[in-house]
BAFI-3210 file (N, C-alpha, C; in Angstrom, 3 decimals, decimal comma, padded with zeros to 6 digits):
// residues 237
n [1|2|3|4|5|6|7|8|9|10|11|12|13|14|15|16|17|18|19|20|21|22|23|24|25|26|27|28|29|30|31|32|33|34|35|36|37|38|39|40|41|42|43|44|45|46|47|48|49|50|51|52|53|54|55|56|57|58|59|60|61|62|63|64|65|66|67|68|69|70|71|72|73|74|75|76|77|78|79|80|81|82|83|84|85|86|87|88|89|90|91|92|93|94|95|96|97|98|99|100|101|102|103|104|105|106|107|108|109|110|111|112|113|114|115|116|117|118|119|120|121|122|123|124|125|126|127|128|129|130|131|132|133|134|135|136|137|138|139|140|141|142|143|144|145|146|147|148|149|150|151|152|153|154|155|156|157|158|159|160|161|162|163|164|165|166|167|168|169|170|171|172|173|174|175|176|177|178|179|180|181|182|183|184|185|186|187|188|189|190|191|192|193|194|195|196|197|198|199|200|201|202|203|204|205|206|207|208|209|210|211|212|213|214|215|216|217|218|219|220|221|222|223|224|225|226|227|228|229|230|231|232|233|234|235|236|237]
n.u [000,818|001,967|003,929|002,258|001,058|003,301|003,800|001,539|001,575|003,769|002,785|000,808|002,134|003,296|001,233|000,113|-002,378|-003,255|-002,212|-003,334|-006,088|-007,221|-005,966|-005,102|-007,626|-009,574|-008,324|-008,441|-011,208|-011,883|-010,697|-012,364|-014,974|-014,772|-015,996|-018,539|-018,113|-019,497|-022,689|-023,120|-021,341|-018,182|-014,742|-013,346|-015,151|-015,955|-013,605|-013,278|-015,179|-014,570|-012,138|-012,956|-014,372|-012,245|-010,875|-012,629|-012,848|-010,141|-010,007|-012,040|-011,014|-009,928|-011,746|-011,840|-009,241|-009,153|-011,033|-009,555|-007,500|-008,878|-009,530|-006,996|-006,265|-005,196|-006,515|-006,875|-004,318|-004,048|-005,940|-004,709|-002,969|-002,230|-003,824|-006,689|-009,912|-010,871|-008,517|-007,236|-009,147|-008,907|-006,256|-006,339|-008,286|-007,218|-004,872|-006,277|-007,506|-005,338|-005,110|-006,614|-005,223|-003,363|-005,109|-006,472|-004,518|-003,473|-005,729|-006,183|-003,774|-004,318|-006,600|-005,395|-003,526|-005,270|-007,458|-006,520|-006,996|-006,764|-006,304|-004,811|-002,197|-003,040|-005,773|-005,449|-004,078|-005,957|-008,084|-006,775|-006,362|-008,958|-010,229|-008,850|-009,236|-011,896|-012,466|-012,801|-015,214|-015,730|-013,433|-014,042|-016,470|-015,482|-014,008|-015,991|-017,305|-015,311|-014,699|-017,155|-017,957|-017,644|-014,503|-015,419|-017,553|-017,040|-015,673|-017,304|-019,558|-018,394|-017,758|-020,302|-021,395|-019,685|-020,029|-022,662|-022,792|-021,103|-022,635|-025,081|-024,323|-023,363|-020,816|-019,926|-021,799|-023,077|-025,316|-027,231|-028,406|-029,972|-033,305|-035,646|-036,248|-034,070|-032,150|-032,745|-032,229|-029,443|-028,416|-028,126|-026,330|-023,165|-021,168|-021,787|-021,731|-019,227|-017,780|-018,677|-017,207|-014,755|-015,647|-016,583|-014,288|-012,685|-013,910|-013,261|-014,830|-016,003|-016,526|-019,891|-022,067|-024,358|-023,615|-021,235|-022,391|-023,838|-021,733|-020,525|-022,397|-022,668|-020,051|-019,946|-021,917|-020,856|-018,517|-019,360|-020,525|-018,325|-016,598|-018,270|-018,382|-015,741|-015,269|-017,036|-016,044|-013,431|-014,102|-015,293|-013,044]
n.v [-001,125|001,265|001,726|002,043|004,497|006,209|006,113|007,280|009,648|010,997|011,228|013,004|015,338|016,035|016,952|019,517|020,620|021,197|023,600|025,473|025,086|024,865|026,726|029,234|030,068|030,170|032,170|034,418|034,562|035,217|037,798|039,178|038,745|039,658|041,874|041,257|041,375|042,884|044,097|042,476|040,495|039,493|040,296|038,038|035,908|035,824|035,230|032,665|031,226|031,360|030,123|027,574|026,977|026,763|024,600|022,421|022,320|021,400|019,055|017,495|017,196|014,751|013,039|013,141|012,401|009,784|008,563|008,760|006,950|004,557|004,167|003,821|001,317|001,094|000,215|-002,512|-003,259|-002,703|-004,498|-007,001|-006,914|-007,278|-005,349|-004,412|-003,162|-001,191|-000,035|000,891|002,945|004,434|005,517|006,997|008,868|010,124|011,340|012,965|014,800|016,251|018,053|020,166|021,863|023,779|025,754|026,877|028,022|029,789|031,506|032,402|033,995|035,904|037,145|038,123|040,042|041,557|042,563|042,570|040,515|039,073|036,511|035,291|033,084|030,580|030,262|030,413|028,019|026,081|026,611|025,806|023,166|022,134|022,633|021,022|018,339|018,265|017,922|015,242|013,879|015,060|014,127|011,378|011,599|012,464|010,194|008,437|009,398|009,251|006,521|005,488|006,629|007,079|008,342|010,049|011,516|012,101|014,412|016,538|015,970|015,999|018,760|019,894|018,923|019,893|022,701|022,981|022,066|024,101|026,409|025,913|025,419|027,779|028,735|030,609|032,795|034,303|032,431|033,863|035,532|033,921|032,730|031,563|028,683|027,730|028,406|026,559|024,208|024,499|023,851|021,223|020,655|019,280|021,072|023,540|022,880|022,136|024,552|025,958|024,872|026,204|028,884|029,011|028,237|030,344|032,254|031,417|029,363|026,070|023,248|022,768|020,598|019,398|020,189|018,489|016,029|015,997|016,091|013,649|011,844|012,224|011,494|008,718|007,808|008,668|007,336|004,641|004,466|005,092|002,844|000,819|001,528|001,372|-001,459|-002,461|-001,267|-002,292|-004,950|-004,861|-004,162]
n.w [-000,078|000,793|-001,122|-003,375|-002,530|-002,517|-005,276|-006,470|-005,238|-006,424|-009,086|-008,674|-007,887|-010,270|-011,829|-013,793|-013,694|-011,247|-010,436|-012,274|-012,542|-009,962|-008,314|-009,457|-010,726|-008,591|-006,930|-008,649|-008,968|-006,292|-006,156|-007,816|-006,742|-004,138|-003,376|-002,166|000,480|003,277|004,385|006,572|005,994|006,409|005,081|005,666|005,775|002,988|001,787|002,938|001,795|-000,929|-000,901|-000,083|-002,404|-004,368|-003,103|-003,286|-006,074|-006,747|-005,540|-006,775|-009,130|-009,340|-010,417|-013,286|-013,836|-012,885|-014,615|-016,941|-016,331|-016,257|-018,926|-019,964|-019,042|-016,559|-014,306|-014,647|-014,224|-011,437|-010,482|-010,411|-008,433|-004,855|-003,571|-001,869|-002,849|-000,982|-000,065|-002,217|-002,794|-000,518|-000,593|-003,004|-002,298|-000,080|-001,270|-003,189|-001,458|-000,709|-002,731|-001,822|-000,258|-001,556|-002,893|-000,792|000,749|-001,150|-001,734|000,926|001,305|-000,589|000,501|002,838|001,628|000,007|001,654|004,203|005,979|008,934|011,157|013,131|014,281|015,416|014,647|011,789|011,450|012,427|010,531|008,049|008,546|009,110|006,658|005,080|005,919|005,761|003,106|002,395|001,709|-000,827|-002,222|-002,343|-003,838|-006,213|-007,003|-007,267|-009,480|-011,383|-011,597|-012,298|-014,703|-018,227|-019,950|-021,900|-020,864|-018,280|-017,443|-018,174|-016,621|-014,118|-013,878|-013,918|-011,642|-009,707|-010,073|-009,497|-006,763|-005,700|-006,061|-004,864|-002,308|-001,348|-001,706|-003,711|-003,674|-000,797|001,432|002,591|000,748|-000,649|-001,639|000,834|000,504|-000,901|000,979|003,015|001,664|001,212|003,748|003,925|002,100|001,282|000,730|001,837|004,624|004,646|004,065|006,261|008,300|008,032|008,444|011,071|012,486|011,762|013,367|015,722|016,848|017,700|015,491|014,173|015,518|013,980|011,498|011,153|011,356|008,927|006,980|007,612|006,889|004,130|003,456|004,022|002,221|-000,343|-000,216|-000,251|-002,782|-004,476|-003,847|-004,803|-007,547|-008,343|-008,051|-009,960|-012,212|-012,356|-012,776|-015,211|-016,657]
ca.u [-000,004|002,849|004,546|001,271|000,844|004,353|003,633|000,369|002,106|004,628|002,046|-000,046|002,903|003,640|000,047|000,010|-003,767|-003,445|-001,889|-004,064|-007,552|-007,647|-005,253|-005,316|-008,949|-010,279|-007,833|-009,007|-012,596|-011,891|-010,432|-013,468|-016,179|-014,510|-016,932|-019,608|-017,987|-020,471|-024,106|-022,976|-020,484|-016,786|-013,884|-012,845|-016,277|-015,972|-012,353|-013,249|-016,141|-013,818|-011,047|-013,617|-014,648|-011,019|-010,467|-013,499|-012,437|-008,998|-010,314|-012,913|-010,283|-009,536|-012,629|-011,481|-007,929|-009,403|-011,749|-008,611|-006,852|-009,698|-009,381|-005,610|-006,119|-004,489|-007,352|-006,565|-003,109|-004,339|-006,745|-003,884|-002,081|-003,079|-004,477|-008,131|-010,601|-010,911|-007,155|-007,085|-009,943|-008,399|-005,049|-006,820|-009,001|-006,127|-004,107|-007,076|-007,707|-004,202|-005,323|-007,401|-004,386|-002,841|-006,171|-006,899|-003,397|-003,438|-006,852|-005,895|-002,832|-004,954|-007,339|-004,474|-003,017|-006,342|-008,323|-005,935|-007,558|-005,857|-006,910|-003,938|-001,567|-003,795|-006,859|-005,052|-003,693|-007,193|-008,722|-006,178|-006,638|-010,355|-010,535|-008,165|-009,883|-013,392|-012,658|-012,780|-016,372|-015,641|-012,585|-014,868|-017,472|-014,768|-013,656|-017,171|-017,654|-014,339|-014,853|-018,497|-018,353|-016,572|-013,838|-016,041|-018,510|-016,662|-015,221|-018,348|-020,429|-017,698|-017,796|-021,708|-021,577|-018,823|-020,666|-024,020|-022,457|-020,575|-023,649|-026,205|-023,716|-023,139|-019,424|-019,717|-022,655|-023,518|-026,717|-028,237|-028,904|-030,831|-034,632|-035,881|-036,216|-032,658|-031,289|-032,920|-031,439|-027,983|-028,021|-027,953|-025,371|-021,881|-020,313|-022,092|-021,226|-017,638|-017,361|-018,992|-015,955|-013,873|-016,272|-016,685|-012,950|-012,146|-014,565|-012,839|-015,796|-015,853|-017,400|-021,199|-022,422|-025,130|-022,714|-020,440|-023,273|-024,170|-020,636|-020,249|-023,388|-022,229|-018,807|-020,415|-022,726|-019,954|-017,532|-019,942|-020,676|-016,980|-016,141|-019,033|-018,036|-014,453|-015,382|-017,709|-015,098|-012,303|-014,694|-015,463|-011,771]
ca.v [-000,027|002,383|001,786|002,666|005,758|006,987|006,259|008,213|010,974|011,432|011,578|014,187|016,508|016,341|017,306|020,975|021,230|021,574|025,135|026,260|025,018|024,889|027,814|030,591|030,331|030,650|033,480|035,568|034,679|035,902|039,207|039,699|038,688|040,099|042,991|040,721|041,712|043,945|043,625|041,385|039,436|040,187|039,801|036,600|035,009|035,751|034,447|031,298|030,640|031,123|029,065|026,344|026,800|026,207|023,347|021,478|022,198|020,753|017,691|016,882|016,775|013,316|012,201|013,190|011,626|008,436|008,058|008,411|005,731|003,360|003,974|003,416|-000,089|001,041|-000,520|-003,865|-003,592|-002,723|-005,628|-008,191|-006,667|-007,638|-004,314|-004,494|-001,994|-000,156|000,535|001,811|004,105|005,202|006,265|007,961|009,887|010,861|012,268|013,917|015,700|017,205|019,081|021,208|022,823|025,003|026,820|027,450|028,842|030,980|032,434|033,038|034,895|036,953|037,780|038,854|041,130|042,455|043,030|042,628|039,508|038,572|035,523|034,747|031,844|029,384|030,225|030,000|026,611|025,380|026,752|024,971|021,728|021,649|022,724|019,856|017,125|018,304|017,585|013,784|013,464|015,353|013,240|010,228|011,919|012,473|008,858|007,659|009,861|008,776|004,999|005,100|007,290|006,981|009,579|011,045|012,416|012,211|015,743|017,429|015,786|016,501|020,158|020,316|018,631|020,899|024,048|022,922|022,025|025,418|027,441|025,592|025,402|029,284|029,140|031,677|033,761|033,864|031,839|034,946|036,203|033,037|032,598|030,583|027,223|027,471|028,428|025,257|023,198|024,713|023,354|019,777|020,388|019,103|022,175|024,423|022,482|022,245|026,023|026,198|024,467|027,345|030,133|028,804|028,183|031,803|032,974|030,853|028,550|024,634|022,844|022,625|019,116|018,971|020,154|017,345|014,857|016,015|015,759|012,340|010,955|012,335|010,744|007,347|007,620|008,775|006,227|003,397|004,560|005,006|001,501|000,016|001,936|000,762|-002,842|-002,660|-000,836|-003,299|-006,177|-004,759|-004,100]
ca.w [-000,083|000,923|-002,427|-004,148|-002,071|-003,045|-006,689|-006,757|-004,851|-007,578|-010,105|-008,233|-007,852|-011,638|-012,574|-013,725|-013,665|-009,854|-010,382|-013,197|-012,320|-008,486|-007,626|-010,169|-010,914|-007,243|-006,625|-009,577|-008,666|-005,092|-006,372|-008,426|-005,827|-002,745|-003,109|-001,434|001,888|003,608|004,673|007,551|005,489|006,497|004,118|005,947|005,299|001,550|001,521|003,111|000,838|-002,190|-000,652|-000,266|-003,865|-004,958|-002,574|-003,964|-007,524|-006,795|-005,068|-007,600|-010,392|-009,309|-011,153|-014,621|-013,909|-012,663|-015,726|-017,947|-015,860|-016,656|-020,318|-020,325|-018,647|-015,354|-013,265|-015,001|-013,578|-010,070|-010,107|-010,327|-007,274|-003,709|-003,013|-001,969|-003,330|000,060|000,058|-003,452|-002,594|000,639|-001,159|-004,016|-001,617|000,676|-002,242|-003,760|-000,404|-000,631|-003,604|-001,285|000,440|-002,375|-003,083|000,563|001,043|-002,153|-001,421|002,172|001,014|-001,383|001,478|003,640|000,918|-000,516|002,604|005,439|006,808|010,028|012,055|014,098|013,830|015,794|013,726|010,399|011,476|012,531|009,319|007,137|008,910|008,894|005,257|004,363|006,377|005,352|001,570|002,207|000,925|-002,168|-002,926|-002,535|-004,891|-007,463|-007,379|-007,727|-010,806|-012,338|-011,728|-012,722|-015,940|-019,309|-020,154|-022,710|-020,178|-016,897|-017,252|-018,175|-015,420|-012,916|-013,850|-013,619|-010,140|-008,976|-010,038|-008,682|-005,341|-005,199|-005,997|-003,841|-001,026|-000,874|-001,829|-004,613|-003,222|000,538|001,402|003,098|-000,476|-001,305|-001,128|001,932|000,051|-001,251|002,152|003,626|000,773|001,386|005,023|003,758|001,121|001,888|000,371|002,821|005,804|004,527|004,269|007,776|009,183|007,979|008,916|012,545|012,785|011,704|014,418|017,043|017,342|017,321|014,482|014,649|015,565|013,018|010,286|011,150|010,938|007,487|006,280|007,921|006,082|002,770|003,432|003,985|000,832|-001,495|-000,074|-000,705|-004,245|-005,042|-003,800|-005,800|-008,935|-008,551|-008,351|-011,321|-013,313|-012,423|-013,222|-016,673|-017,256]
c.u [000,896|003,542|003,561|001,027|002,071|004,197|002,707|000,831|002,788|003,740|001,143|000,840|003,327|002,458|000,033|-001,347|-004,068|-003,269|-002,973|-005,588|-007,919|-007,016|-005,609|-006,670|-009,651|-009,654|-008,372|-010,544|-012,744|-011,642|-011,559|-014,690|-015,944|-015,426|-018,171|-019,327|-018,811|-021,796|-023,957|-021,962|-019,014|-015,947|-013,242|-013,898|-016,200|-014,791|-012,528|-014,200|-015,400|-012,680|-011,685|-014,012|-013,383|-010,505|-011,354|-013,220|-011,220|-009,181|-011,128|-012,194|-009,929|-010,433|-012,248|-010,149|-008,154|-010,082|-010,738|-007,724|-007,496|-009,518|-008,032|-005,357|-005,360|-005,250|-007,117|-005,340|-003,235|-005,072|-005,873|-003,013|-002,947|-003,751|-005,978|-008,739|-010,544|-009,628|-006,859|-007,918|-009,394|-007,169|-005,484|-007,472|-008,102|-005,410|-005,001|-007,366|-006,520|-004,277|-006,092|-006,369|-003,805|-003,817|-006,448|-005,784|-003,303|-004,573|-006,630|-004,863|-003,488|-005,846|-006,551|-004,001|-004,085|-007,098|-007,745|-006,457|-006,590|-006,568|-006,083|-003,371|-002,485|-005,040|-006,647|-004,757|-005,078|-008,041|-008,188|-006,472|-008,002|-010,707|-009,803|-009,070|-011,276|-013,538|-012,782|-014,075|-016,349|-014,500|-013,261|-015,863|-016,724|-014,316|-014,874|-017,583|-016,525|-014,333|-016,084|-018,730|-017,211|-015,813|-014,542|-017,044|-018,148|-016,344|-016,347|-019,265|-019,657|-017,754|-019,288|-021,917|-020,929|-019,580|-021,981|-023,617|-021,938|-021,612|-024,686|-025,666|-023,206|-021,649|-019,211|-020,562|-023,130|-024,937|-027,696|-028,901|-029,939|-032,319|-034,742|-035,638|-034,792|-031,791|-031,487|-032,163|-030,031|-027,601|-027,747|-026,887|-024,035|-020,949|-020,625|-021,528|-019,662|-017,145|-017,543|-017,888|-015,064|-014,372|-016,305|-015,213|-012,402|-012,711|-014,210|-013,885|-015,560|-016,690|-018,868|-021,584|-023,245|-024,476|-021,859|-021,129|-023,499|-023,024|-020,264|-021,200|-022,963|-020,945|-019,158|-021,070|-021,703|-018,919|-018,055|-020,058|-019,313|-016,445|-016,914|-018,651|-016,659|-014,459|-016,010|-016,726|-013,956|-012,853|-014,887|-014,117|-011,172]
c.v [001,251|002,690|002,552|004,084|006,705|007,146|007,355|009,660|011,623|011,860|012,847|015,461|016,989|016,864|018,825|021,536|021,718|023,087|025,850|026,318|025,371|026,021|029,134|030,838|030,804|031,989|034,522|035,624|035,504|037,425|039,846|039,788|039,152|041,310|042,438|041,030|042,919|043,315|042,338|040,260|039,967|039,577|038,366|035,642|034,819|034,874|032,972|030,509|030,302|030,179|027,729|025,942|026,124|024,815|022,280|021,151|021,215|019,292|016,847|016,526|015,394|012,528|012,043|012,280|010,150|007,738|007,774|007,272|004,397|003,148|003,444|001,951|-000,071|000,177|-002,024|-004,283|-003,593|-004,030|-006,963|-007,986|-007,117|-006,603|-004,454|-003,228|-000,819|000,587|001,525|003,117|004,994|006,101|007,304|009,112|010,726|011,821|013,252|015,109|016,781|018,353|020,379|022,279|024,060|026,050|027,630|028,382|030,007|031,898|033,140|034,167|036,149|037,815|038,629|040,168|042,120|043,150|043,099|041,611|039,040|037,709|035,145|033,437|030,601|029,153|029,767|028,515|025,714|025,416|025,864|023,504|021,236|021,744|021,617|018,637|017,120|018,080|016,128|013,400|013,873|014,546|011,858|010,365|011,873|011,179|008,045|008,103|009,203|007,298|004,719|005,724|007,173|008,215|010,503|011,943|012,735|013,741|016,734|017,242|016,247|017,989|020,539|020,053|019,633|022,241|024,060|022,943|023,363|026,459|027,200|025,672|026,818|029,491|030,241|032,941|033,401|033,492|032,871|035,653|035,277|033,160|031,529|029,233|026,914|027,511|027,015|024,136|023,261|023,960|021,902|019,548|020,206|020,315|023,272|024,094|022,281|023,664|026,422|025,941|025,616|028,538|030,070|028,845|029,590|032,650|032,497|029,959|027,108|024,382|022,531|021,129|018,564|019,090|018,985|016,144|014,871|015,644|014,276|011,368|011,035|011,466|009,351|007,039|007,585|007,670|004,879|003,412|004,488|003,561|000,569|000,253|001,407|-000,690|-003,211|-002,370|-001,755|-004,579|-006,115|-004,729|-005,537]
c.w [000,056|-000,439|-003,405|-003,941|-002,623|-004,510|-007,025|-006,267|-005,866|-008,774|-009,838|-008,320|-009,347|-012,439|-012,571|-013,643|-012,198|-009,634|-011,100|-012,870|-010,930|-007,793|-008,174|-010,292|-009,698|-006,901|-007,373|-009,124|-007,313|-005,268|-006,911|-007,528|-004,555|-002,450|-002,307|-000,004|002,177|003,841|005,553|007,094|005,509|005,439|004,396|005,624|003,841|001,256|001,719|002,247|-000,513|-002,029|-000,761|-001,690|-004,601|-004,435|-003,181|-005,275|-007,621|-006,444|-006,024|-008,929|-010,449|-010,318|-012,656|-014,718|-013,824|-013,913|-016,811|-017,598|-016,346|-018,157|-020,761|-019,814|-017,230|-014,229|-013,417|-014,208|-012,017|-009,535|-009,786|-009,065|-006,021|-002,908|-002,976|-002,325|-002,273|000,211|-001,076|-003,268|-001,565|000,106|-002,012|-003,233|-000,752|-000,169|-002,820|-002,715|-000,305|-001,613|-003,011|-000,652|-000,417|-002,527|-001,872|001,007|000,085|-001,919|-000,090|002,097|000,277|-000,447|002,405|002,928|000,516|000,500|003,939|006,349|007,727|011,048|013,281|013,727|014,115|014,939|012,316|010,324|011,590|011,212|008,241|007,406|008,694|007,399|004,337|004,630|005,821|003,917|001,268|001,388|-000,499|-002,888|-003,221|-003,758|-006,144|-007,900|-007,983|-009,147|-011,810|-012,521|-012,408|-014,227|-016,904|-019,432|-020,949|-022,093|-018,811|-016,663|-017,238|-016,985|-014,172|-012,767|-013,348|-012,121|-009,308|-008,873|-009,320|-007,221|-004,850|-004,948|-004,870|-002,447|-000,485|-001,008|-002,741|-004,154|-001,804|000,497|001,894|001,901|-001,176|-000,771|-000,033|001,576|-000,154|-000,081|002,949|002,892|001,164|002,751|004,954|002,746|001,807|001,743|001,438|004,114|005,805|004,790|005,751|008,699|009,262|008,689|010,491|013,146|012,806|012,933|015,804|017,721|016,930|016,214|015,058|014,482|014,366|011,629|010,090|010,812|009,497|006,672|006,537|006,946|004,674|002,505|003,170|002,600|-000,280|-001,436|-000,583|-002,255|-004,941|-005,009|-004,740|-007,277|-009,172|-008,870|-009,715|-012,463|-013,464|-013,114|-014,753|-017,507|-017,428]
res [x|x|x|x|x|x|x|x|x|x|x|x|x|x|x|x|x|x|x|x|x|x|x|x|x|x|x|x|x|x|x|x|x|x|x|x|x|x|x|x|x|x|x|x|x|x|x|x|x|x|x|x|x|x|x|x|x|x|x|x|x|x|x|x|x|x|x|x|x|x|x|x|x|x|x|x|x|x|x|x|x|x|x|x|x|x|x|x|x|x|x|x|x|x|x|x|x|x|x|x|x|x|x|x|x|x|x|x|x|x|x|x|x|x|x|x|x|x|x|x|x|x|x|x|x|x|x|x|x|x|x|x|x|x|x|x|x|x|x|x|x|x|x|x|x|x|x|x|x|x|x|x|x|x|x|x|x|x|x|x|x|x|x|x|x|x|x|x|x|x|x|x|x|x|x|x|x|x|x|x|x|x|x|x|x|x|x|x|x|x|x|x|x|x|x|x|x|x|x|x|x|x|x|x|x|x|x|x|x|x|x|x|x|x|x|x|x|x|x|x|x|x|x|x|x|x|x|x|x|x|x|x|x|x|x|x|x]
***
């Protein structure tokens, strides 16, 4: 398992999409949309929403990559190794979650330079940790899409899922601007509960138990779907 982890880590580091798609895009979006600060929304609130937007984008990138691996026959190679599906999924999900760190750091730096956002070392550390760990359900979702869809449609579906989750979860526009029905829907979205980890951490508050429960449920659901999609894909290969 550790050899597989090292192998996948090297592949991740060499992937240029991490910089262009999940770092540069969210920073530019933050600089454009940072005017949302006001009306009860602090610069830190907007910064964390856009950092979450970039983190989810980076983590879901695994879907398109995994779909390509299927087409290249890589899953057939993994199938003949002693690695069980749950370990393959765990390694992929762990490395996918690492994609969350660069956009959070980059948007955080932009917030510091653009609006002077200052949280203190302890809160920055808590923010970074929670926004890394909180991406696990999205990593599993990306794997489910990658293992379950063909390369021809995986990228398009991945983008639509990402955009829908970002909008409905209030990452691009604060949910207080939503009508009541959409506000209620946002509360069960994993993206909203994920960003909530960052918002509460920046305010010096512990995670909200109901939010943790929502994320845990989505993690279990996405994990089960990803494992099933992997088995079916490997069997077809």
